[in-house]
Every structure is written in C-alpha cells, then in structure tokens.
C-alpha positions in Angstrom: 17.5 1.7 -2.6 18.4 -1.9 -3.4 15.0 -4.5 -3.6 15.9 -8.1 -3.2 13.6 -10.7 -3.8 15.0 -13.0 -0.4 17.9 -13.0 1.4 19.6 -14.9 -1.1 20.1 -11.5 -3.1 22.0 -9.9 -0.5 25.4 -9.3 -2.2 28.7 -11.1 -1.3 30.8 -9.2 1.8 27.2 -8.1 3.2 28.0 -6.9 6.6 26.1 -5.6 9.6 22.8 -3.7 9.3 19.6 -2.7 11.2 16.5 -4.3 10.2 12.7 -4.0 10.8 10.3 -6.9 9.9 6.7 -6.9 8.8 4.4 -6.9 5.8 4.2 -3.1 5.6 0.9 -3.1 3.4 0.0 0.6 3.0 2.9 1.9 4.6 1.0 3.8 7.1 1.7 6.2 9.9 2.4 3.4 12.4 4.5 1.7 9.8 6.2 5.0 9.4 7.2 5.4 13.0 8.9 2.0 12.9 10.7 2.5 9.7 11.4 6.2 10.6 13.3 4.3 13.9 15.1 1.8 12.1 16.7 4.6 9.7 17.5 6.8 12.5 19.3 3.8 14.1 20.7 2.8 11.1 22.2 6.3 10.4 23.6 6.3 14.0 25.5 3.2 13.5 27.0 3.7 10.0 25.2 0.7 8.3 22.1 0.2 6.1 18.6 0.1 6.8 16.9 -2.8 5.5 13.0 -3.5 5.4 12.2 -7.3 5.4 8.8 -7.4 4.1 6.5 -10.5 3.5 4.7 -11.1 0.5 2.0 -12.5 0.4 0.5 -11.4 3.5 1.0 -14.3 6.2 -2.8 -14.5 6.9 -3.3 -15.7 3.4 -1.1 -18.9 3.9 -2.0 -19.4 7.6 -5.9 -19.4 6.6 -6.2 -20.9 3.3 -8.9 -19.2 1.1 -8.3 -16.0 2.7 -7.8 -13.2 0.4 -6.6 -9.7 1.9 -6.9 -6.8 -0.4 -3.7 -4.9 -0.9 -3.4 -1.1 0.0 -0.3 -0.7 -2.1 1.0 -2.1 -5.4 4.8 -3.3 -4.9 6.5 -0.4 -6.9 4.3 2.0 -4.7 5.4 0.6 -1.4 8.8 0.6 -2.6 8.6 4.3 -3.6 7.0 5.2 -0.1 9.8 3.1 1.9 12.5 5.0 -0.6 11.0 8.4 0.5 11.5 7.2 4.4 15.4 6.7 3.5 15.3 2.8 3.4 18.1 1.2 1.8 17.2 -2.0 1.1 13.7 -3.5 0.8 14.1 -7.3 1.0 10.8 -9.3 0.2 10.8 -12.6 1.5 8.2 -15.1 0.1 5.9 -16.5 2.9 5.3 -19.7 2.1 3.6 -22.9 3.9 7.1 -24.3 4.7 8.6 -21.0 5.6 5.8 -20.5 8.1 7.0 -24.1 9.9 10.2 -22.5 10.8 10.7 -22.2 14.5 11.5 -18.6 16.0 15.2 -19.9 16.6 15.6 -21.1 13.1 14.2 -17.6 11.6 16.7 -16.0 13.7 19.6 -18.3 12.9 18.8 -18.4 9.3 17.6 -14.8 8.1 18.3 -12.3 10.9 21.9 -13.8 11.7 23.0 -16.0 9.0 21.9 -13.9 5.9 21.5 -10.3 7.3 24.0 -10.0 10.1 21.6 -7.7 12.1 23.2 -5.3 14.6 19.9 -4.2 15.6 16.1 -5.2 15.2 13.2 -2.6 15.5 9.8 -4.1 15.3 6.1 -3.4 16.4 5.4 -3.8 20.3 2.9 -6.7 19.3 5.4 -8.3 17.1 5.0 -12.1 16.7 7.1 -14.6 14.6 7.9 -18.1 14.0 5.9 -21.6 13.6 2.4 -20.7 15.2 3.4 -17.2 16.2 5.5 -18.6 19.2 8.0 -16.0 19.0 7.8 -12.9 21.1 9.7 -9.5 21.4 11.0 -11.0 24.8 12.3 -14.0 22.7 13.4 -11.9 20.1 15.6 -10.1 22.6 16.9 -13.5 24.3 18.0 -14.5 21.0 19.6 -10.9 20.4 21.6 -11.7 23.4 22.8 -14.9 22.2 23.8 -13.9 18.6 25.0 -10.2 19.3 22.0 -8.0 18.2 20.0 -5.7 20.1 16.0 -5.4 19.8 13.7 -2.2 20.3 10.0 -2.5 20.3 8.0 0.6 18.9 4.6 1.0 20.6 1.6 1.4 18.4 0.5 5.0 17.6 -3.2 6.2 17.0 -4.8 9.6 16.4 -7.5 9.7 18.9 -9.7 6.8 18.0 -8.2 6.5 14.7 -5.8 3.2 14.9 -3.1 3.2 12.4 -3.3 0.0 11.5 -3.9 -1.7 7.7 -7.0 -3.4 9.1 -8.7 0.1 9.9 -7.6 1.5 6.5 -9.0 -1.3 4.4 -12.2 -0.7 6.3 -12.3 3.0 5.7 -11.5 2.4 2.0 -14.1 -0.3 1.5 -17.0 2.2 2.9 -15.6 5.3 0.7 -14.3 7.2 3.7 -11.1 7.9 1.6 -10.6 11.1 4.0 -9.7 9.0 7.1 -7.8 6.3 5.1 -5.5 9.4 4.2 -5.0 10.3 7.8 -3.9 6.7 8.8 -1.9 6.4 5.7 -0.4 9.8 5.9 -0.9 9.8 2.1 -3.6 9.7 -0.4 -4.7 6.0 -1.1 -3.7 4.7 -4.5 -4.6 2.4 -7.1 -2.2 1.6 -9.6 -2.5 -0.5 -13.0 -2.1 0.4 -16.7 -4.7 2.3 -18.8 -6.8 0.1 -21.2 -9.5 0.8 -23.5 -13.4 0.7 -22.2 -16.5 1.7 -24.2 -15.6 5.0 -25.4 -18.7 6.3 -23.7 -17.2 8.7 -22.1 -15.7 10.6 -24.7 -19.2 10.7 -26.6 -20.4 12.3 -23.2 -17.7 15.1 -23.3 -15.9 13.5 -20.5 -13.3 10.8 -21.8 -11.9 8.8 -19.0 -8.8 6.5 -18.4 -9.9 3.2 -17.4 -7.9 1.3 -15.1 -6.7 -2.2 -15.4 -6.2 -3.0 -11.7 -3.5 -5.1 -10.2 -4.7 -8.4 -8.2 -6.9 -7.7 -5.2 -6.3 -4.2 -4.9 -8.4 -2.1 -2.3 -10.8 -0.7 -4.4 -13.1 2.1 -2.6 -17.0 1.9 -2.5 -18.9 2.5 -5.4 -19.0 6.7 -6.0 -17.5 9.6 -7.6 -14.5 10.6 -6.0 -12.2 13.9 -6.3 -8.6 13.0 -6.5 -5.4 12.8 -9.0 -3.8 10.8 -11.5 0.0 10.0 -11.3 1.4 10.0 -14.6 5.2 9.9 -14.8 6.2 13.0 -12.5 2.8 14.4 -13.0 -0.2 14.5 -10.6 -3.1 15.7 -12.6 -6.3 16.5 -10.9 -9.1 13.9 -11.9 -12.9 13.0 -11.1 -12.8 9.3 -10.5 -15.7 7.0 -10.9 -15.8 3.6 -9.2 -18.7 1.2 -10.1 -21.0 -0.5 -12.6 -22.1 2.4 -14.7 -25.8 2.0 -13.8 -27.3 4.3 -16.0 -26.0 2.2 -18.8 -26.9 -1.0 -17.0 -23.2 -2.0 -16.5 -22.4 -5.1 -14.5 -18.5 -5.0 -13.9 -16.9 -2.9 -11.6 -14.6 -0.2 -13.0 -12.4 2.4 -12.0 -11.8 5.6 -14.5 -10.9 8.9 -14.0 -11.6 12.1 -16.2 -8.2 13.9 -16.0 -9.3 17.4 -16.0 -8.2 19.9 -18.8 -6.3 16.8 -20.4 -6.2 15.4 -23.9 -3.4 12.8 -24.5 -3.2 9.2 -25.8 -2.0 7.3 -22.7 -3.3 3.8 -23.4 -1.3 0.9 -22.2 0.7 3.6 -20.0 1.0 2.8 -16.2 -0.8 5.4 -14.1 -1.7 5.5 -10.4 -5.1 7.0 -9.3 -5.1 8.8 -6.0 -8.2 9.3 -3.9 -9.0 12.6 -2.1 -12.5 12.7 -1.0 -15.8 11.5 -2.1 -17.9 13.7 -3.9 -21.3 11.6 -4.0 -22.5 7.8 -4.0 -22.8 6.2 -7.2 -26.6 6.4 -8.7 -28.7 5.9 -11.6 -30.0 8.4 -14.0 -33.1 8.5 -15.8 -31.9 10.0 -18.9 -28.5 10.8 -20.4 -28.9 14.6 -20.1 -29.5 14.2 -16.4 -26.1 12.3 -16.1 -24.2 14.8 -18.2 -25.5 17.8 -16.3 -24.5 15.7 -13.0 -21.0 14.8 -14.6 -20.6 18.8 -15.2 -21.2 19.4 -11.2 -18.9 16.3 -10.4 -16.0 18.1 -12.2 -17.0 21.2 -10.8 -16.8 20.3 -7.0 -13.8 18.1 -7.9 -11.8 21.4 -9.0 -12.7 22.8 -5.8 -11.6 20.0 -3.6 -8.2 19.6 -5.3 -7.4 23.3 -5.5 
C-alpha cells in the first residue's frame, strides 16, 4: 500500500480511482464496511482504492482546545487499512485554512483536480466543507457535474452497540476492552517504544516492558489486563498493568506488560500492546508479599484468558 502525505504526493500521470473520505481512527467495523465497499468498487472498475484520511481529527481544529485521544497509531492504522485491500492511504492535513474551503472547492481541488475520482464512497452522515455545509446530496450533485458517482453506506451496529470511534473511546476509558474489541473487530492496541522503568518488576519476579506512548493515545482505565505484546511478527501473551503503582505510592500513569515466559532485552524496541480483557481493577496492597501473591494470580488468570 502506498502512503501519501497529502494529494501532492500523487504520482505523475495518476488516473481515475475510487475514494473514501474520513478520519478512520480505530478502523472499526463501521469503517471496515465503508472501506470494504470502496475496495470492491475499485476492483470492479480496475482502478486503485484510495482512503483519504484527515489528521489531526477535525474536531481539534474546529473546536480549539479540544483534544481527542487516538485509537490507533498511524502505522497501525495503515496496517489495518492495508489488510482491507486499500491501495493508497492519503493523509490530508486538516488545518484551519483547509477547514475554510467551501464544499465546491474541496471537490474541485481534491477529489477532481488531484485524485480524479471516478466513484466516492462515504458514510450516510458524511458532511464536508466550511461549516459542514456539504452533504451526501450536494456531493452527488457535484459528481453529476464532474463525472463521478457517489455511494452512501448506512451506519451499522450490533444491537445497542454502535460502531463509532466515540463509543469505542468510551468503552476503553471505562476499561471495557471486550466491548471495544467487538466494535473494533480487533483488540484495542497501544503502540510505542520500550523504555526503562524502576526495575521493580524484575526484583519482584515479574519483569515488565514499560511503554512510552504516542501522543494522546487511548489508554484504558487503571487496572490489570490480559492481552498480548506485538513484537515484530510475534504476538506474545502478557499481563498488562495500567496505573500509578499505588502500592509504591506512584504518581504518573504507566502502561507496562509482563510478557509470559519471556526473557529478552527489548529496550528501545517498538512494540504494540493489545488488550483482551480486564483481569481486575488497580488496587493498593498493604505489603509487597501480598502484591507478589496477587501478581501470581494475575498471571495465572492471564494464561487462561489468552489461551
């Protein structure tokens, strides 16, 4: 899959394509439905499938001071989209200047002038242009004028569970990573680099990989989780701690993973941490011995879950 930083990266002689547009944070099942339709239409037409994604989240630009936690790091987002068959991921910088483009300017400059769209696939509630003035209907009218067709994909859900980035963030914030995974279609994952911590885990018999997170990552509620560590091509079972280490009067929140049956030096290595299920909330213990006994139970429970 090609990755472009803006439409200016389109190669010379770029022809027609099928395009979908959005933020696609999390690449959840709703996104998968839209992207899957895009890829299918592209294959039917014999042209590339292009995902046009905005970064940062438009809400952060349109509502200054707002920070939206990110469900997927850029590389993982690209990996998920590539797995769906996308040919090009074009990340478009959403700036204040860009937000002032009229719907007509966005169509003329981006969809027609740069990408030469033959077909555009969007969600049924898609809005675009200055003050979100553009609608699916206005996009269809522009398509009739410029020679592309438009398809709106309805939102999907699983009963009361909506497939939306907002609902996934809420589930993760509450520690309900199981519900988040149902909506995502994959386990929630944090990506970063392994950094040195206090070395306390090794002294207790449970060494951990401390994760230096990417900016504004969606970290689950404090607690102990069962999951896996993604290290290169390997996915290794792990007991994951999120919190402040209250038994030792810690303050800063940390994400650290005890990889089961593992003893390799991975400092400074990039890893992903996938969350499968909450084992227990974070708690303070009266003694180190009590903590160690509980850690043994956490590891045993983790083995059961990831098995």
